[in-house]
C-alpha positions as CSV (number, residue, x, y, z in Angstrom):
1,M,99.5,73.0,90.9
2,P,102.5,73.2,93.2
3,S,105.1,70.5,93.0
4,Q,105.4,67.8,95.7
5,K,108.6,69.5,97.1
6,V,106.8,72.8,97.6
7,L,103.8,71.0,99.3
8,E,106.1,69.2,101.6
9,A,107.9,72.4,102.6
10,K,104.5,74.1,103.3
11,K,103.4,71.1,105.4
12,A,106.6,71.4,107.4
13,V,105.9,75.1,108.0
14,V,102.4,74.3,109.2
15,V,103.7,71.6,111.6
16,E,106.3,74.1,112.9
17,L,103.7,76.8,113.4
18,T,101.3,74.3,115.1
19,E,104.0,73.3,117.6
20,R,104.9,76.9,118.2
21,L,101.3,77.9,118.9
22,Q,100.8,74.9,121.2
23,G,104.0,75.7,123.2
24,A,103.3,79.4,123.6
25,C,101.6,80.9,126.6
26,T,100.9,84.1,124.6
27,G,101.1,85.3,121.0
28,V,100.4,88.5,119.2
29,L,99.6,89.0,115.5
30,V,100.7,92.3,113.9
31,N,100.4,94.0,110.5
32,Y,104.0,95.1,109.8
33,K,103.1,97.2,106.7
34,G,105.0,100.4,106.6
35,I,108.0,99.5,108.8
36,N,111.4,100.2,107.4
37,V,114.4,97.8,107.7
38,E,116.2,99.8,110.4
39,N,113.1,99.8,112.7
40,D,112.4,96.2,111.9
41,T,115.9,95.3,112.9
42,K,115.6,97.2,116.2
43,L,112.2,95.6,116.9
44,R,113.5,92.1,116.2
45,K,116.5,92.6,118.5
46,E,114.3,93.8,121.4
47,L,111.9,90.9,121.0
48,R,114.8,88.4,120.8
49,E,116.4,89.8,124.0
50,A,113.0,89.4,125.7
51,G,112.7,85.7,124.6
52,V,110.0,86.4,122.1
53,K,110.0,84.5,118.8
54,Y,109.0,86.9,115.9
55,T,108.5,85.8,112.3
56,V,106.6,86.9,109.2
57,V,104.1,84.2,108.2
58,K,101.9,83.4,105.3
59,N,98.2,83.9,106.3
60,T,97.1,80.6,104.7
61,L,99.7,78.6,106.5
62,L,99.0,80.3,109.8
63,S,95.3,79.7,109.3
64,R,95.9,75.9,108.9
65,A,98.0,75.9,112.0
66,C,95.4,77.8,114.0
67,E,92.7,75.3,112.9
68,Q,94.9,72.5,114.3
69,V,95.2,74.1,117.7
70,G,91.7,75.5,118.1
71,L,92.5,79.2,117.5
72,T,90.1,79.5,114.5
73,D,88.9,82.9,115.7
74,L,92.3,84.3,114.6
75,N,91.3,83.6,110.9
76,A,89.3,86.8,110.9
77,V,92.4,89.0,111.1
78,L,94.6,87.0,108.7
79,E,94.6,89.5,105.9
80,G,97.4,91.7,104.5
81,T,100.9,91.4,106.0
82,T,101.1,89.3,109.1
83,A,103.9,88.6,111.6
84,L,103.5,86.4,114.6
85,A,105.2,87.0,118.0
86,T,105.1,84.2,120.5
87,S,106.5,83.7,124.0
88,E,106.8,80.4,125.9
89,D,107.1,81.8,129.4
90,D,106.5,85.6,129.6
91,Y,102.9,86.6,129.2
92,T,103.5,90.3,128.8
93,A,106.7,90.7,126.7
94,A,105.3,90.3,123.2
95,A,102.3,92.6,123.9
96,R,104.4,95.2,125.8
97,I,107.1,95.5,123.1
98,L,104.7,95.3,120.1
99,C,102.1,97.7,121.5
100,G,104.9,100.2,122.4
101,F,106.3,99.9,118.9
102,A,102.9,100.3,117.3
103,D,102.4,103.6,119.3
104,K,105.6,105.0,117.8
105,N,105.1,103.7,114.2
106,K,101.9,104.6,112.3
107,G,101.9,101.8,109.7
108,F,102.5,99.1,112.3
109,E,99.4,97.8,114.1
110,V,98.5,95.0,116.4
111,K,95.8,92.8,114.9
112,S,94.9,90.2,117.6
113,G,96.4,87.6,119.9
114,F,95.9,84.7,122.1
115,L,96.6,83.9,125.8
116,D,96.8,80.3,127.2
117,G,95.2,78.8,124.1
118,A,92.3,81.3,123.8
119,V,91.9,84.1,121.4
120,V,91.8,87.5,123.1
121,D,90.6,90.9,121.9
122,I,92.8,94.0,121.3
123,N,91.8,95.5,124.6
124,T,93.2,92.5,126.5
125,I,96.4,92.8,124.5
126,N,96.7,96.4,125.5
127,S,96.1,95.5,129.1
128,L,98.8,93.0,129.0
129,A,101.1,95.6,127.4
130,K,100.6,97.8,130.4
131,L,101.6,95.2,133.0
132,P,105.2,95.2,134.2
133,S,107.5,92.4,133.4
134,R,107.6,89.2,135.4
135,E,110.8,90.2,137.1
136,V,109.3,93.6,138.2
137,L,106.2,91.9,139.6
138,L,108.3,89.4,141.5
139,A,110.5,92.2,142.9
140,N,107.3,94.0,144.1
141,V,106.0,90.9,145.9
142,L,109.4,90.2,147.5
143,G,109.5,93.9,148.6
144,A,106.1,93.5,150.2
145,F,107.3,90.4,152.1
146,Q,110.5,92.0,153.1
147,A,109.0,95.3,154.5
148,P,107.8,94.0,157.9
149,I,111.0,92.1,158.5
150,A,113.1,95.2,157.6
151,S,111.0,97.4,160.0
152,F,111.5,94.9,162.8
153,A,115.3,94.8,162.1
154,R,115.5,98.6,162.2
155,A,113.6,98.7,165.6
156,V,116.0,96.1,167.1
157,Q,119.0,98.0,165.7
158,A,117.6,101.3,167.3
159,I,117.4,99.5,170.7
160,V,121.0,98.2,170.3
161,D,122.2,101.7,169.3
162,K,120.7,103.2,172.5
163,G,122.7,100.7,174.6
164,G,120.4,97.8,174.9
165,V,117.1,97.1,176.6
166,D,118.4,98.3,180.0
167,A,119.3,101.7,178.6
168,C,116.0,102.1,176.9
169,A,114.2,101.1,180.1
170,A,116.2,103.7,182.1
171,D,115.3,106.5,179.5
172,A,111.6,105.6,179.7
173,P,109.4,107.9,181.9
174,A,108.5,106.4,185.2
175,E,104.9,105.5,185.5
176,E,102.9,106.8,188.3
177,A,101.7,104.4,190.8
178,P,98.0,104.0,190.7
179,A,96.3,106.0,193.4
180,E,95.0,104.0,196.4
181,A,91.4,103.9,196.7
182,A,90.3,106.4,199.4
183,E,88.3,104.8,202.2
């Protein structure tokens, strides 16, 4: 039987994991077996720079936290080595980085994940991994909004470069007058 001090420490970990799961928009569980220290350090650095929190967790403690937030379907994958990656604001970062890493490292595999408080399958995680980052998506949307305005600005500049509206009108071919109706 564990001591009271150990039980209190475990309860604190469960509370922290519960808060982390509740505050995350997305999370990914991985089996990190077979990863060496050098690769683990690179992975953690990349995740940290993307704003993703990544920690190795005990399956039983994560299971208790999942029960408290309604993610009990994750319990099916809580076997072996488990690490949890969560993001509070970027839906794609954890999936993109971890799936890319799993493709390059054979022992490392993505187990499961959740999105907005609902457990998702591995296919959904792979789909998330293929999406561009939020910044790239916003840049694409802004580019689409800017394109018509930029085209209009180029047209106006072309008119100015030719000498203004009067010069453009002088260069235009004269229209023939409509033929009078023969009587």
